[in-house]
C-alpha positions as CSV (number, residue, x, y, z in Angstrom):
1,M,77.3,84.4,99.6
2,F,77.7,88.1,100.1
3,F,79.7,88.7,103.3
4,R,79.0,91.5,105.8
5,R,81.5,92.5,108.4
6,R,79.6,93.6,111.5
7,V,81.3,96.4,113.4
8,P,80.0,97.0,116.9
9,L,78.5,100.4,117.2
10,N,80.3,100.8,120.6
11,A,83.6,100.6,118.7
12,F,83.3,104.3,117.9
13,G,86.1,106.2,119.6
14,Q,88.4,103.2,119.8
15,K,91.5,102.5,117.7
16,P,90.5,100.6,114.6
17,D,91.1,96.8,114.5
18,V,90.6,96.0,110.8
19,E,92.1,93.1,108.9
20,Y,93.8,93.8,105.6
21,Y,95.0,91.1,103.1
22,H,97.3,91.2,100.2
23,G,95.7,93.2,97.3
24,D,93.1,94.9,99.5
25,M,94.6,98.4,99.0
26,A,94.2,98.0,95.3
27,Y,90.4,97.6,95.8
28,I,90.3,100.4,98.4
29,R,91.9,102.9,96.0
30,S,89.8,101.9,93.1
31,R,87.4,104.9,93.5
32,Y,90.3,107.3,93.5
33,D,91.9,105.6,90.5
34,A,88.6,105.9,88.6
35,W,88.3,109.6,89.6
36,E,92.0,110.3,88.5
37,K,91.4,108.6,85.2
38,A,88.3,110.7,84.6
39,N,90.1,113.9,85.7
40,P,93.6,113.7,84.3
41,G,95.9,116.4,85.7
42,A,93.5,117.3,88.6
43,P,95.4,118.2,91.8
44,S,95.9,115.3,94.2
45,I,98.5,113.6,96.3
46,D,100.8,111.7,93.9
47,D,102.2,108.3,94.6
48,V,105.7,109.6,95.6
49,T,104.2,111.9,98.3
50,W,101.8,109.2,99.4
51,N,104.5,106.7,99.9
52,D,107.0,109.2,101.4
53,L,104.4,110.0,104.1
54,D,103.5,106.3,104.7
55,M,99.9,107.2,104.0
56,D,98.7,103.6,103.7
57,R,99.4,103.4,107.5
58,V,97.8,106.7,108.2
59,F,94.7,105.5,106.3
60,R,94.6,102.3,108.3
61,R,94.9,104.3,111.5
62,I,91.8,106.3,110.7
63,N,89.7,103.7,108.8
64,R,87.1,101.7,110.8
65,G,86.3,99.4,107.9
66,V,82.5,99.4,108.1
67,S,81.7,99.5,104.4
68,V,83.4,99.3,101.0
69,S,82.1,102.8,100.2
70,G,83.4,104.3,103.5
71,E,86.9,102.9,102.9
72,Q,87.1,104.0,99.3
73,L,85.8,107.5,100.0
74,L,88.1,108.0,103.0
75,Y,91.0,107.0,100.8
76,H,89.8,109.4,98.1
77,M,89.5,112.2,100.7
78,L,93.1,111.7,101.8
79,R,94.4,111.6,98.2
80,T,92.5,114.8,97.3
81,P,93.0,117.5,99.9
82,A,90.5,120.4,99.5
83,L,91.8,123.4,97.6
84,D,88.5,125.3,97.6
85,E,86.3,126.4,100.4
86,K,83.2,124.7,99.2
87,T,84.8,121.2,99.2
88,W,86.4,121.7,102.6
89,T,83.2,123.1,104.2
90,E,81.2,120.2,103.0
91,R,83.7,117.7,104.5
92,R,83.8,119.6,107.7
93,R,80.0,119.6,107.9
94,L,79.8,115.9,107.4
95,V,82.4,115.2,110.1
96,A,80.6,117.6,112.5
97,L,77.3,115.8,111.8
98,M,78.8,112.4,112.5
99,E,80.1,113.7,115.8
100,D,76.5,114.1,116.9
101,E,75.5,110.9,118.7
102,T,71.9,110.9,117.5
103,A,72.7,111.4,113.8
104,R,75.6,109.0,114.0
105,A,73.5,106.2,115.6
106,G,70.9,106.4,112.8
107,A,73.5,106.5,110.1
108,S,75.9,103.8,111.5
109,G,73.1,101.2,111.8
110,I,72.4,101.5,108.1
111,L,76.0,101.8,106.9
112,A,77.0,98.7,108.9
113,R,74.6,96.6,106.7
114,L,76.3,97.6,103.5
115,G,79.0,95.0,103.8
116,C,82.7,95.1,103.3
117,V,83.7,92.7,100.6
118,R,86.5,94.9,99.2
119,R,86.3,93.3,95.7
120,A,82.6,94.1,95.6
121,G,82.8,97.9,95.1
122,P,80.9,99.6,92.4
123,C,84.2,100.4,90.6
124,V,84.6,96.7,89.7
125,P,84.2,96.5,85.9
126,L,81.2,94.5,84.8
127,G,81.7,92.2,81.9
128,P,80.5,92.9,78.3
129,Q,76.8,92.9,77.7
130,N,77.1,90.4,74.9
131,G,77.8,87.4,77.1
132,G,75.1,88.6,79.5
133,T,72.4,88.3,76.9
134,A,73.4,84.7,76.1
135,R,73.6,83.8,79.8
136,L,70.2,85.4,80.4
137,L,68.6,83.3,77.6
138,L,70.3,80.1,78.8
139,C,69.2,80.6,82.4
140,A,65.7,81.4,81.3
141,A,65.5,78.4,79.1
142,L,66.8,76.1,81.8
143,A,64.5,77.6,84.4
144,L,61.5,76.8,82.1
145,L,62.6,73.2,81.7
146,L,61.7,72.3,85.3
147,P,58.0,73.3,85.3
148,A,57.7,71.9,81.8
149,S,59.0,68.5,82.9
150,V,56.7,68.5,85.9
151,L,53.7,69.3,83.7
152,L,54.6,66.4,81.4
153,A,54.8,64.0,84.3
154,S,51.2,62.8,83.9
155,F,51.9,61.8,80.3
156,L,55.3,60.2,80.7
157,G,54.8,58.2,83.8
158,E,58.0,56.8,85.4
159,T,60.0,58.4,82.7
160,A,59.0,61.8,84.1
161,V,60.9,61.2,87.3
162,L,64.1,60.6,85.3
163,A,63.4,63.7,83.2
164,I,62.8,65.9,86.3
165,L,66.0,64.5,87.9
166,G,68.0,65.2,84.8
167,V,66.7,68.8,84.7
168,V,67.6,69.3,88.3
169,I,71.1,67.9,87.8
170,V,71.8,70.1,84.6
171,N,70.4,73.2,86.3
172,S,72.4,72.6,89.5
173,M,75.6,72.1,87.5
174,T,75.0,75.2,85.4
175,H,74.1,77.2,88.4
176,E,77.3,76.2,90.3
177,F,79.5,76.8,87.2
178,L,78.1,80.3,86.5
179,K,78.2,81.4,90.1
180,R,81.9,80.5,90.4
181,R,82.7,82.2,87.1
182,L,80.8,85.3,87.9
183,A,81.6,85.5,91.7
184,G,83.3,88.9,91.4
185,E,80.5,90.5,89.4
186,L,77.8,88.9,91.6
187,D,79.4,90.5,94.6
188,A,79.6,93.9,92.9
189,V,76.0,93.8,91.7
190,N,74.7,92.8,95.1
191,Y,76.7,95.6,96.7
192,M,75.1,98.0,94.3
193,V,71.7,96.7,95.4
194,S,72.8,97.2,99.0
195,L,73.6,100.8,98.2
196,A,70.1,101.4,96.8
197,R,68.5,99.7,99.8
198,A,70.6,101.7,102.3
199,T,69.7,104.9,100.5
200,R,66.0,104.0,100.8
201,R,66.5,103.3,104.6
202,F,68.0,106.7,105.0
203,Q,64.9,108.2,103.3
204,K,62.7,106.4,105.8
205,L,64.7,107.9,108.8
206,R,63.4,111.3,107.8
207,D,66.3,113.1,109.5
208,A,66.5,116.5,107.9
209,R,70.2,116.8,108.5
210,L,71.0,113.5,106.8
211,D,68.5,114.2,104.1
212,A,70.3,117.5,103.2
213,C,73.6,115.5,102.8
214,L,72.0,112.7,100.7
215,A,69.7,114.8,98.4
216,P,71.7,113.9,95.3
217,A,71.6,110.2,96.3
218,Y,67.8,110.4,96.7
219,E,67.5,111.8,93.2
220,A,69.7,109.1,91.8
221,L,67.7,106.4,93.6
222,G,64.5,107.8,92.0
223,R,66.0,106.9,88.6
224,M,66.8,103.3,89.7
225,G,63.4,102.2,91.1
226,A,63.6,98.8,89.3
227,V,66.6,97.8,91.5
228,L,64.5,97.8,94.7
229,R,61.8,95.8,93.0
230,I,64.2,93.0,91.8
231,G,66.2,92.8,95.0
232,M,69.5,90.9,95.6
233,A,70.8,88.6,92.9
234,A,72.2,86.1,95.5
235,P,70.8,86.9,98.9
236,A,73.4,87.1,101.7
237,E,71.3,85.2,104.1
238,I,68.9,82.4,103.1
239,D,66.7,80.9,105.7
240,G,67.1,77.2,105.4
241,N,68.2,74.7,102.7
242,L,64.9,74.6,100.8
243,P,65.1,78.2,99.5
244,D,68.7,77.7,98.6
245,L,67.8,74.5,96.6
246,L,65.0,76.3,94.8
247,L,67.3,79.1,93.7
248,T,69.8,76.5,92.5
249,V,67.4,74.5,90.4
250,T,65.4,77.5,89.0
251,L,68.5,79.8,88.4
252,L,66.3,82.7,89.5
253,D,69.2,84.5,91.3
254,L,71.3,84.4,88.1
255,I,68.3,85.7,86.0
256,A,68.0,88.5,88.6
257,F,71.7,89.2,88.3
258,E,71.6,89.6,84.6
259,R,68.6,92.0,84.8
260,L,70.3,94.0,87.5
261,K,73.6,94.1,85.6
262,R,71.8,95.6,82.6
263,I,70.4,98.3,84.8
264,F,73.7,99.1,86.5
265,L,75.5,99.3,83.1
266,T,73.2,102.0,82.0
267,R,72.9,103.7,85.4
268,H,76.5,103.5,86.6
269,E,76.8,107.2,87.2
270,D,73.8,107.0,89.5
271,V,75.4,104.1,91.3
272,L,78.5,106.2,91.9
273,I,76.4,109.0,93.3
274,L,75.0,106.6,95.9
275,H,78.4,105.2,96.5
276,D,80.0,108.6,97.0
277,A,77.2,110.0,99.2
278,L,77.0,107.0,101.6
279,G,80.7,106.5,101.5
280,S,81.3,110.1,102.5
281,L,79.0,109.7,105.5
282,D,80.8,106.5,106.5
283,A,84.2,108.1,106.1
284,A,83.1,111.0,108.2
285,V,82.2,108.5,111.0
286,S,85.8,107.1,110.8
287,I,87.2,110.6,111.0
288,A,85.0,111.5,114.0
289,S,86.0,108.3,115.7
290,W,89.7,108.9,115.0
291,R,89.4,112.3,116.6
292,R,88.4,110.6,119.9
293,T,91.6,108.4,119.8
294,V,94.3,111.0,119.4
295,P,95.7,112.9,122.4
296,E,95.2,116.3,120.9
297,W,93.7,117.6,117.6
298,T,92.3,120.8,116.3
299,E,90.0,121.9,113.5
300,P,92.2,123.9,111.2
301,V,91.7,127.5,110.2
302,L,92.3,127.7,106.5
303,D,92.7,130.7,104.2
304,F,91.4,130.1,100.7
305,D,92.5,133.4,99.3
306,P,95.0,132.6,96.5
307,D,97.0,135.7,97.5
308,A,97.2,134.8,101.1
309,P,100.7,134.8,102.6
310,R,102.4,131.4,102.4
311,A,102.9,130.5,106.0
312,V,102.1,127.7,108.4
313,R,101.4,128.3,112.1
314,A,100.8,125.3,114.3
315,E,101.2,124.7,118.0
316,A,102.4,121.4,119.4
317,A,102.2,119.5,116.1
318,V,102.9,115.8,116.3
319,H,103.2,112.9,113.9
320,P,99.9,111.0,114.0
321,L,101.4,107.5,113.9
322,L,103.8,107.9,116.8
323,D,102.6,106.5,120.2
324,H,104.7,108.9,122.2
325,P,105.5,111.9,119.9
326,V,107.4,115.0,120.9
327,P,105.4,118.0,119.9
328,N,107.0,120.8,117.9
329,D,105.6,124.2,117.0
330,L,105.5,124.9,113.2
331,C,106.4,128.5,112.5
332,I,107.0,128.4,108.8
333,A,106.8,131.8,107.3
334,R,109.7,131.3,104.9
335,P,111.6,128.3,103.5
336,Q,113.5,126.3,106.1
337,L,116.8,124.4,105.9
338,I,116.9,121.9,108.7
339,T,120.2,120.5,109.9
340,G,121.2,118.1,112.7
341,S,122.8,114.8,113.5
342,N,121.7,111.4,112.4
343,A,118.5,110.2,114.1
344,S,117.9,113.6,115.7
345,G,114.4,114.1,114.2
346,K,114.9,115.9,110.9
347,S,112.9,113.5,108.8
348,T,110.1,113.1,111.4
349,Y,109.8,116.9,111.5
350,L,109.4,117.1,107.7
351,R,106.8,114.4,107.7
352,T,104.9,116.0,110.7
353,A,104.7,119.3,108.9
354,A,103.6,117.7,105.6
355,L,101.0,115.5,107.3
356,C,99.6,118.5,109.2
357,V,99.0,120.2,105.9
358,L,97.5,117.1,104.3
359,L,95.2,116.1,107.1
360,A,94.0,119.7,107.7
361,Q,92.9,120.0,104.1
362,S,91.7,116.5,103.5
363,V,89.9,115.4,106.7
364,C,89.5,118.8,108.4
365,T,91.5,117.6,111.4
366,C,95.1,118.4,112.4
367,P,97.2,116.6,115.0
368,A,98.2,119.8,116.8
369,R,96.9,122.3,119.4
370,S,96.2,124.9,116.7
371,Y,96.7,125.2,113.0
372,R,96.4,128.2,110.6
373,A,97.6,128.3,107.0
374,P,96.5,128.9,103.4
375,V,95.7,125.9,101.2
376,F,98.7,124.2,99.5
377,R,99.4,121.6,96.9
378,L,101.7,119.2,98.7
379,F,104.8,117.4,97.3
380,T,107.6,115.5,99.0
381,S,110.9,113.9,97.9
382,M,112.1,111.8,100.8
383,T,112.2,108.0,100.6
384,L,113.1,107.3,97.0
385,S,114.9,104.2,95.7
386,D,116.6,102.8,92.7
387,D,114.3,101.5,90.0
388,L,116.0,98.4,88.7
389,L,113.3,97.5,86.2
390,A,113.4,101.0,84.6
391,G,117.2,101.1,84.8
392,E,117.1,104.3,86.9
393,S,119.7,105.1,89.5
394,Y,118.8,106.7,92.8
395,Y,120.1,110.1,91.5
396,V,117.9,109.9,88.4
397,A,114.9,109.0,90.6
398,E,115.7,112.1,92.7
399,M,115.9,114.4,89.7
400,H,112.5,113.2,88.5
401,A,111.0,113.7,91.9
402,L,112.3,117.3,92.1
403,K,111.4,118.1,88.6
404,R,107.7,117.2,89.2
405,I,107.7,119.8,92.0
406,L,109.2,122.5,89.8
407,D,106.7,121.6,87.1
408,A,103.8,122.0,89.6
409,L,105.0,125.5,90.5
410,N,104.3,126.5,86.9
411,D,100.6,126.1,87.5
412,G,100.6,129.0,89.9
413,A,99.0,127.2,92.8
414,P,100.7,127.6,96.2
415,V,103.0,124.6,96.9
416,L,104.5,123.3,100.1
417,C,107.3,120.8,99.6
418,A,109.4,118.7,101.9
419,V,112.8,117.4,100.6
420,D,115.0,115.1,102.7
421,E,118.7,115.1,101.9
422,V,118.7,116.8,98.5
423,L,120.5,114.9,95.8
424,R,122.0,112.4,98.2
425,G,122.7,110.1,95.3
426,T,125.7,111.9,94.0
427,N,129.2,113.2,95.1
428,T,129.7,115.9,97.7
429,V,130.9,118.8,95.4
430,E,128.2,118.4,92.8
431,R,125.6,117.7,95.4
432,I,126.2,120.9,97.2
433,A,126.4,123.0,94.0
434,A,123.3,121.5,92.4
435,S,121.3,121.4,95.7
436,S,121.9,125.1,96.4
437,Q,120.6,126.0,92.9
438,I,117.5,123.7,93.1
439,L,116.5,124.9,96.5
440,D,117.1,128.5,95.4
441,A,114.9,127.8,92.3
442,L,112.1,126.3,94.5
443,D,112.0,129.5,96.6
444,R,112.1,131.9,93.6
445,A,109.2,130.0,92.1
446,G,107.1,130.5,95.2
447,A,107.3,127.1,97.0
448,L,107.3,127.0,100.7
449,C,110.1,124.4,101.0
450,L,111.3,122.4,104.0
451,A,114.6,120.8,103.3
452,A,116.7,118.6,105.6
453,T,120.4,118.2,104.9
454,H,123.7,117.1,106.4
455,D,125.5,119.6,104.2
456,I,126.2,122.5,106.5
457,E,127.6,124.5,103.6
458,L,124.1,125.0,102.3
459,C,123.3,127.1,105.4
460,D,125.7,129.7,104.2
461,L,124.9,129.4,100.5
462,L,121.1,129.8,101.1
463,G,121.2,131.9,104.3
464,E,119.4,134.9,102.6
465,R,116.5,132.8,101.4
466,Y,116.2,129.9,103.9
467,E,115.7,130.1,107.6
468,N,118.2,127.8,109.4
469,M,116.7,125.4,111.9
470,H,118.4,122.4,113.6
471,F,118.1,119.5,116.0
472,E,120.6,118.6,118.7
473,E,121.8,115.6,120.7
474,R,124.0,115.0,123.8
475,I,126.1,112.1,125.0
476,E,125.7,110.9,128.5
477,E,127.2,107.8,130.1
478,G,128.1,106.3,126.7
479,R,124.6,106.9,125.3
480,M,123.5,109.4,122.7
481,L,120.3,111.2,123.7
482,F,117.9,113.3,121.7
483,D,115.2,115.6,122.8
484,Y,113.7,115.9,119.3
485,R,113.0,119.7,119.7
486,I,113.6,122.0,116.7
487,R,115.7,125.1,117.4
488,P,116.7,128.2,115.4
489,G,120.1,128.4,113.7
490,K,122.3,125.7,112.0
491,A,123.6,122.6,113.7
492,T,127.0,122.8,115.5
493,T,127.4,119.2,116.4
494,R,128.1,116.0,114.5
495,N,127.5,112.5,115.6
496,A,128.4,110.1,112.8
497,I,131.8,109.3,114.1
498,N,130.5,109.2,117.7
499,L,128.0,106.6,116.7
500,L,130.8,104.4,115.5
501,E,132.3,104.6,118.9
502,L,129.1,103.8,120.7
503,I,128.6,100.6,118.8
504,G,132.1,99.5,119.9
505,L,134.5,100.0,117.0
506,D,138.2,100.3,117.6
507,G,139.2,103.4,119.5
508,R,142.2,104.2,117.3
509,L,139.9,104.2,114.3
510,I,137.6,106.6,116.0
511,R,140.5,109.0,117.0
512,D,141.9,109.0,113.4
513,A,138.5,109.7,112.0
514,H,138.0,112.6,114.3
515,A,141.5,114.0,113.5
516,R,140.9,113.7,109.7
517,A,137.6,115.5,110.0
518,E,139.1,118.3,112.0
519,R,141.9,118.8,109.5
520,Y,139.4,119.0,106.7
521,L,137.3,121.6,108.5
522,E,140.5,123.7,109.1
523,T,142.2,123.4,105.7
524,G,139.5,122.2,103.3
525,L,141.8,119.4,102.3
526,W,141.6,115.6,102.9
527,T,145.1,114.8,104.0
């Protein structure tokens, strides 16, 4: 049966408590994947950046899981930050509408009835039409056998009972076999019917604000009138065993399924219009609810002028996944080179800045006190790994990640990129030499680059082009403490050897390591 997850309406404004199972994210991203396939090369958040920023977790933090459409459209929004004012304004208008309690109450009651079987989205491919025609004829023939055997009962006497029983057994077995074989497609078709019914319910609300948002869906529904007349292929809720038995022996639900499938194969674009329209509303409810659960957020001020100065200004920006984040102001008017000790906050700062840009442009909400910036294409190179199957080393993976950023700059669109430990996969001399040239090239090509590094030498090599920023730490009573506050200038402290001491390694080893490091800094030689 078609399953619906009921989400209490009073759950709005609370942290989501949604279950996810293995493979669910593949279904959730299916609408984005279909869009990407239909729009090759269109700007979006690529997989490297998505994984670097742990965006699956960010998605789960926002998503309320009310409907398949809402989940897929929220994911799609996050993967496609707005680069034009029209797209961003439309998203902002939807979120503002869903913050209104009256509009949200009417919409949420309808959206909650859509159901959330993740395999049942309208992007699930329906099988070829050839097999459908054969199944339709088979089911129709078997359905006619039952009344035919009943009509012949008066002529066949006791034999008729055996004939009717045989028909019931054959029909029941055929029904069970086909329902099991077509389970995925049945769920998909029923969900598409639910989309049509939900759209019709929105029409009956006669809410002018919702009607303005759903006008394209209403037009698409007008081209799918037969769907509402046929109804569900396999109803989610059947009152009693007798109706269930009648469907089993008559195969009427499978006949309805094949008829609906024919309609949806020819009207799939209209189905997607319904899916996107209702999904955008549901996603907007999730975003509005998420706003209520974060300590501080702001509606960003974006500049869509392609010639706008490349600069990000944000007050008290925080990482949206941290329970007790330390806010930092983002004053990024030129590329930044961030130095500091291990665990001092460099990587978190990069992710915070990147997420502020992404969330501001995708869901019109920034986890900060204020945010002002032009629109950017966003790229990162932070948490790469070796690709054993492809035979690629970490260094090769880094080079591919950096090349894709340089290639994107050739398109002329403003780019903000975050790079953590440039070329960490190679030796010190070549790393510093190559890193300085790559970071210089990113700046010359127009990227607003944030780069974290342990190589203090880069601060001098790139001092004219990059603003130096750093994080600090202090040691008190045998503990290393961080305040996670970014400061101007380059780092002047190191903690790698101190960390060895704090975990209890031999004191002589620590002293010798300090001495060797000091000699190198004085002479430039490892002696």
